[in-house]
GUMAR-390500 format. One record per residue (C-alpha): residue number from 1; residue in one letter; x, y, z. Coordinates in steps of 0.05 Angstrom, whole numbers, plus 32768, in hexadecimal, padded with zeros to 4 digits. Layout:
BEGIN
<rec><resi>NUM</resi><resn>A</resn><u>X</u><v>Y</v><w>Z</w></rec>
...
***
This chain:
BEGIN
<rec><resi>1</resi><resn>X</resn><u>8A17</u><v>8689</v><w>80E7</w></rec>
<rec><resi>2</resi><resn>X</resn><u>8A2B</u><v>8689</v><w>809E</w></rec>
<rec><resi>3</resi><resn>X</resn><u>89FE</u><v>8671</v><w>8066</w></rec>
<rec><resi>4</resi><resn>X</resn><u>8A10</u><v>863F</v><w>802E</w></rec>
<rec><resi>5</resi><resn>X</resn><u>8A21</u><v>8676</v><w>7FFC</w></rec>
<rec><resi>6</resi><resn>X</resn><u>8A51</u><v>8697</v><w>802D</w></rec>
<rec><resi>7</resi><resn>X</resn><u>8A6F</u><v>8653</v><w>803E</w></rec>
<rec><resi>8</resi><resn>X</resn><u>8A7B</u><v>8646</v><w>7FF4</w></rec>
<rec><resi>9</resi><resn>X</resn><u>8A9E</u><v>8689</v><w>7FEC</w></rec>
<rec><resi>10</resi><resn>X</resn><u>8ACA</u><v>867B</v><w>8028</w></rec>
<rec><resi>11</resi><resn>X</resn><u>8ADB</u><v>8636</v><w>800D</w></rec>
<rec><resi>12</resi><resn>X</resn><u>8AF1</u><v>8654</v><w>7FCB</w></rec>
<rec><resi>13</resi><resn>X</resn><u>8B1C</u><v>8688</v><w>7FF0</w></rec>
<rec><resi>14</resi><resn>X</resn><u>8B3C</u><v>8651</v><w>801A</w></rec>
<rec><resi>15</resi><resn>X</resn><u>8B54</u><v>8629</v><w>7FDE</w></rec>
<rec><resi>16</resi><resn>X</resn><u>8B91</u><v>8655</v><w>7FD9</w></rec>
<rec><resi>17</resi><resn>X</resn><u>8BA1</u><v>8654</v><w>8023</w></rec>
<rec><resi>18</resi><resn>X</resn><u>8BD8</u><v>8629</v><w>8041</w></rec>
<rec><resi>19</resi><resn>X</resn><u>8BCC</u><v>8608</v><w>8084</w></rec>
<rec><resi>20</resi><resn>X</resn><u>8BE9</u><v>8634</v><w>80BB</w></rec>
<rec><resi>21</resi><resn>X</resn><u>8BDF</u><v>8601</v><w>80F3</w></rec>
<rec><resi>22</resi><resn>X</resn><u>8BE8</u><v>85B5</v><w>80F7</w></rec>
<rec><resi>23</resi><resn>X</resn><u>8BC6</u><v>8587</v><w>8128</w></rec>
<rec><resi>24</resi><resn>X</resn><u>8BF1</u><v>854B</v><w>813A</w></rec>
<rec><resi>25</resi><resn>X</resn><u>8BF5</u><v>8515</v><w>816F</w></rec>
<rec><resi>26</resi><resn>X</resn><u>8BEF</u><v>8549</v><w>81A8</w></rec>
<rec><resi>27</resi><resn>X</resn><u>8BAA</u><v>855C</v><w>818F</w></rec>
<rec><resi>28</resi><resn>X</resn><u>8B87</u><v>859C</v><w>81A4</w></rec>
<rec><resi>29</resi><resn>X</resn><u>8B99</u><v>85BE</v><w>81E5</w></rec>
<rec><resi>30</resi><resn>X</resn><u>8B8B</u><v>8602</v><w>8205</w></rec>
<rec><resi>31</resi><resn>X</resn><u>8BCA</u><v>8622</v><w>81E8</w></rec>
<rec><resi>32</resi><resn>X</resn><u>8BB8</u><v>8609</v><w>81A2</w></rec>
<rec><resi>33</resi><resn>X</resn><u>8B72</u><v>8626</v><w>81A9</w></rec>
<rec><resi>34</resi><resn>X</resn><u>8B8F</u><v>8668</v><w>81C0</w></rec>
<rec><resi>35</resi><resn>X</resn><u>8BBD</u><v>866A</v><w>8182</w></rec>
<rec><resi>36</resi><resn>X</resn><u>8B83</u><v>865A</v><w>8154</w></rec>
<rec><resi>37</resi><resn>X</resn><u>8B5A</u><v>8691</v><w>8175</w></rec>
<rec><resi>38</resi><resn>X</resn><u>8B92</u><v>86C3</v><w>8169</w></rec>
<rec><resi>39</resi><resn>X</resn><u>8B99</u><v>86AD</v><w>8120</w></rec>
<rec><resi>40</resi><resn>X</resn><u>8B4F</u><v>86B4</v><w>8114</w></rec>
<rec><resi>41</resi><resn>X</resn><u>8B50</u><v>86FA</v><w>8130</w></rec>
<rec><resi>42</resi><resn>X</resn><u>8B89</u><v>870C</v><w>8101</w></rec>
<rec><resi>43</resi><resn>X</resn><u>8B75</u><v>86E7</v><w>80C1</w></rec>
<rec><resi>44</resi><resn>X</resn><u>8B2A</u><v>86D5</v><w>80C9</w></rec>
<rec><resi>45</resi><resn>X</resn><u>8B31</u><v>8698</v><w>809B</w></rec>
<rec><resi>46</resi><resn>X</resn><u>8B64</u><v>8662</v><w>80AB</w></rec>
<rec><resi>47</resi><resn>X</resn><u>8B74</u><v>861D</v><w>8092</w></rec>
<rec><resi>48</resi><resn>X</resn><u>8B8D</u><v>85E6</v><w>80C1</w></rec>
<rec><resi>49</resi><resn>X</resn><u>8BAB</u><v>85A3</v><w>80B1</w></rec>
<rec><resi>50</resi><resn>X</resn><u>8BA2</u><v>8563</v><w>80D9</w></rec>
<rec><resi>51</resi><resn>X</resn><u>8BE0</u><v>8537</v><w>80D6</w></rec>
<rec><resi>52</resi><resn>X</resn><u>8BDD</u><v>84EB</v><w>80CE</w></rec>
<rec><resi>53</resi><resn>X</resn><u>8BF6</u><v>84DE</v><w>8115</w></rec>
<rec><resi>54</resi><resn>X</resn><u>8BBA</u><v>8504</v><w>8133</w></rec>
<rec><resi>55</resi><resn>X</resn><u>8B82</u><v>84DD</v><w>8155</w></rec>
<rec><resi>56</resi><resn>X</resn><u>8B4E</u><v>850C</v><w>8139</w></rec>
<rec><resi>57</resi><resn>X</resn><u>8B30</u><v>8516</v><w>80F4</w></rec>
<rec><resi>58</resi><resn>X</resn><u>8B2C</u><v>8559</v><w>80D2</w></rec>
<rec><resi>59</resi><resn>X</resn><u>8AE1</u><v>855D</v><w>80DE</w></rec>
<rec><resi>60</resi><resn>X</resn><u>8AE8</u><v>854E</v><w>8128</w></rec>
<rec><resi>61</resi><resn>X</resn><u>8B20</u><v>8581</v><w>812F</w></rec>
<rec><resi>62</resi><resn>X</resn><u>8AF8</u><v>85B5</v><w>8108</w></rec>
<rec><resi>63</resi><resn>X</resn><u>8ABB</u><v>85AD</v><w>8136</w></rec>
<rec><resi>64</resi><resn>X</resn><u>8AE5</u><v>85B1</v><w>8176</w></rec>
<rec><resi>65</resi><resn>X</resn><u>8B0B</u><v>85EF</v><w>8160</w></rec>
<rec><resi>66</resi><resn>X</resn><u>8ACD</u><v>8611</v><w>8144</w></rec>
<rec><resi>67</resi><resn>X</resn><u>8AA9</u><v>8609</v><w>8186</w></rec>
<rec><resi>68</resi><resn>X</resn><u>8AE6</u><v>861D</v><w>81B0</w></rec>
<rec><resi>69</resi><resn>X</resn><u>8AF3</u><v>865D</v><w>8188</w></rec>
<rec><resi>70</resi><resn>X</resn><u>8AAC</u><v>8670</v><w>8174</w></rec>
<rec><resi>71</resi><resn>X</resn><u>8AC0</u><v>8667</v><w>812B</w></rec>
<rec><resi>72</resi><resn>X</resn><u>8A97</u><v>864F</v><w>80F0</w></rec>
<rec><resi>73</resi><resn>X</resn><u>8AAB</u><v>860C</v><w>80D2</w></rec>
<rec><resi>74</resi><resn>X</resn><u>8AB3</u><v>8616</v><w>8087</w></rec>
<rec><resi>75</resi><resn>X</resn><u>8ACB</u><v>85D4</v><w>806A</w></rec>
<rec><resi>76</resi><resn>X</resn><u>8AF2</u><v>8595</v><w>807A</w></rec>
<rec><resi>77</resi><resn>X</resn><u>8B11</u><v>856F</v><w>8040</w></rec>
<rec><resi>78</resi><resn>X</resn><u>8B42</u><v>8536</v><w>804B</w></rec>
<rec><resi>79</resi><resn>X</resn><u>8B72</u><v>854A</v><w>8081</w></rec>
<rec><resi>80</resi><resn>X</resn><u>8B66</u><v>8595</v><w>807C</w></rec>
<rec><resi>81</resi><resn>X</resn><u>8B2F</u><v>85C2</v><w>8095</w></rec>
<rec><resi>82</resi><resn>X</resn><u>8B1D</u><v>860C</v><w>8093</w></rec>
<rec><resi>83</resi><resn>X</resn><u>8AFD</u><v>8637</v><w>80C9</w></rec>
<rec><resi>84</resi><resn>X</resn><u>8AE6</u><v>8680</v><w>80C7</w></rec>
<rec><resi>85</resi><resn>X</resn><u>8AD8</u><v>86B5</v><w>80FB</w></rec>
<rec><resi>86</resi><resn>X</resn><u>8ACE</u><v>86FF</v><w>80EE</w></rec>
<rec><resi>87</resi><resn>X</resn><u>8B02</u><v>8729</v><w>8111</w></rec>
<rec><resi>88</resi><resn>X</resn><u>8AEB</u><v>8757</v><w>8148</w></rec>
<rec><resi>89</resi><resn>X</resn><u>8B22</u><v>878A</v><w>8139</w></rec>
<rec><resi>90</resi><resn>X</resn><u>8B0C</u><v>87CA</v><w>8116</w></rec>
<rec><resi>91</resi><resn>X</resn><u>8B4D</u><v>87D8</v><w>80F1</w></rec>
<rec><resi>92</resi><resn>X</resn><u>8B4B</u><v>8797</v><w>80C9</w></rec>
<rec><resi>93</resi><resn>X</resn><u>8B31</u><v>8790</v><w>8082</w></rec>
<rec><resi>94</resi><resn>X</resn><u>8AFC</u><v>875A</v><w>808C</w></rec>
<rec><resi>95</resi><resn>X</resn><u>8AEF</u><v>8722</v><w>805B</w></rec>
<rec><resi>96</resi><resn>X</resn><u>8AB1</u><v>8733</v><w>8032</w></rec>
<rec><resi>97</resi><resn>X</resn><u>8A82</u><v>86F8</v><w>8031</w></rec>
***
């Protein structure tokens, strides 16, 4: 669990990130969750965009993916959201929060 200070730092770090995944009309499925899990392991902090044709909001999507991948929800603004999970790999330079 991250505290509000850590969340604020992650939010500021995420401002420069581009979304690396987009959620559209197909929504969230097992393959998508697997891809998100892999991306979290590699990058720790990722931004995801929810397209207009999606049936879900950014907040709903953030909650579903956070629970499915054991990630921390960071922020949801408009159609984008950010999640964080510390990598379990030892040879990765971890984000300092």
